[in-house]
C-alpha positions in Angstrom: -13.8 1.4 -13.4 -11.4 2.9 -10.9 -7.8 2.8 -12.1 -4.9 2.9 -9.7 -1.5 4.1 -10.8 1.5 3.4 -8.6 4.9 5.1 -8.6 8.0 5.4 -6.5 9.6 2.0 -6.5 13.2 1.4 -7.2 16.5 0.0 -6.0 17.8 1.2 -2.6 20.5 0.0 -0.1 19.5 -1.5 3.2 18.7 1.2 5.7 17.5 3.6 2.9 14.0 5.0 2.2 11.5 5.1 -0.6 8.0 6.6 -0.9 5.4 4.9 -3.0 2.4 6.7 -4.3 -0.9 5.4 -5.6 -3.2 7.8 -7.4 -6.9 6.8 -8.0 -8.5 7.9 -11.2 -11.6 8.8 -9.3 -13.0 8.8 -5.8 -16.3 7.1 -5.8 -18.5 6.5 -2.8 -17.8 2.8 -3.2 -14.1 3.2 -2.2 -13.8 3.2 1.6 -10.3 2.0 2.0 -7.0 1.8 0.2 -4.1 -0.5 1.0 -0.7 -1.7 0.0 0.2 -5.4 -0.5 3.5 -7.0 -1.6 4.5 -10.1 -3.3 8.0 -11.6 -3.3 9.1 -14.3 -5.8 7.7 -17.6 -4.8 5.5 -16.2 -2.0 1.9 -15.3 -1.6 0.7 -11.7 -1.8 0.8 -10.3 1.7 -0.8 -7.3 3.5 1.4 -4.4 4.3 -0.7 -1.5 5.3 -4.1 0.1 4.7 -6.0 3.3 5.5 -9.7 4.1 5.6 -10.5 7.3 3.7 -12.6 9.0 6.3 -11.8 8.9 9.1 -8.2 7.8 8.5 -8.1 4.6 10.6 -4.9 2.7 9.8 -3.8 -0.9 10.0 -0.3 -2.2 9.4 1.4 -5.6 9.6 3.8 -6.0 12.5 6.9 -6.4 10.4 6.7 -2.9 9.1 5.5 -1.0 12.2 7.9 1.7 13.2 9.5 1.7 9.7 6.6 2.3 7.3 3.9 5.0 7.3 0.7 5.1 5.3 -1.1 8.4 4.6 -3.6 9.8 2.2 -4.3 13.1 0.4 -8.0 13.3 -0.1 -7.8 16.2 -2.5 -5.5 14.3 -4.8 -7.2 10.8 -4.4 -3.7 9.6 -3.5 -2.3 7.2 -0.9 1.3 7.1 0.1 3.6 4.5 1.7 6.7 6.0 3.2 9.2 3.2 3.8 12.2 3.9 6.0 14.9 1.6 7.4 14.4 -0.7 4.5 15.6 -4.3 4.8 16.5 -6.9 2.1 13.4 -8.8 3.1 11.2 -5.9 2.1 12.1 -6.7 -1.5 8.9 -7.4 -3.5 6.5 -6.1 -6.0 4.3 -3.6 -4.2 0.6 -3.4 -5.2 -1.9 -0.7 -4.4 -5.5 -1.7 -3.8 -8.9 0.0 -3.3 -12.1 -1.4 -2.0 -15.5 -0.9 -0.4 -15.2 -3.2 2.6 -14.3 -2.4 6.2 -13.7 -4.6 9.2 -15.4 -2.7 11.9 -13.9 0.7 11.8 -10.7 -0.4 10.1 -9.7 -1.3 6.5 -9.4 -5.0 5.7 -6.3 -7.0 5.4 -7.4 -9.7 3.0 -6.6 -9.2 -0.7 -9.9 -10.6 -1.7 -11.6 -7.8 0.2 -10.3 -5.2 -2.4 -11.9 -4.6 -5.7 -9.3 -2.6 -7.7 -5.6 -3.1 -8.1 -2.7 -1.2 -9.5 -0.1 -2.7 -11.8 2.6 -3.0 -9.1 5.9 -1.4 -8.6 9.2 -3.1 -7.9 11.0 -2.4 -4.7 14.5 -3.9 -4.4 16.6 -3.5 -1.2 20.2 -4.6 -1.5 22.3 -5.7 1.5 
């Protein structure tokens, strides 16, 4: 069973930055993509960004394009989410996910297309 451990959440003022990390306990052939989702209180879990391991095709939701960057370190089995110009509406619990599905060449956006999940890390952006 692949385990995902997230880190890097916290409290930041609007306009600030945070970097989330997600380390996978192992890199099996069944993991083709890793992604980040978020869930705010009273809302459904939503897709943020995802990256295919090799090659590194990326998909991101429109609301974070130009502000967030997703990247991976294959040697460390780790995916990063660099979040800049944070807004109060980015406040949520952020979850890392890993899965074996692709949509064409790209990683999927649906949470049900991922097999493994981290425990979540809180990101709070104050106005």
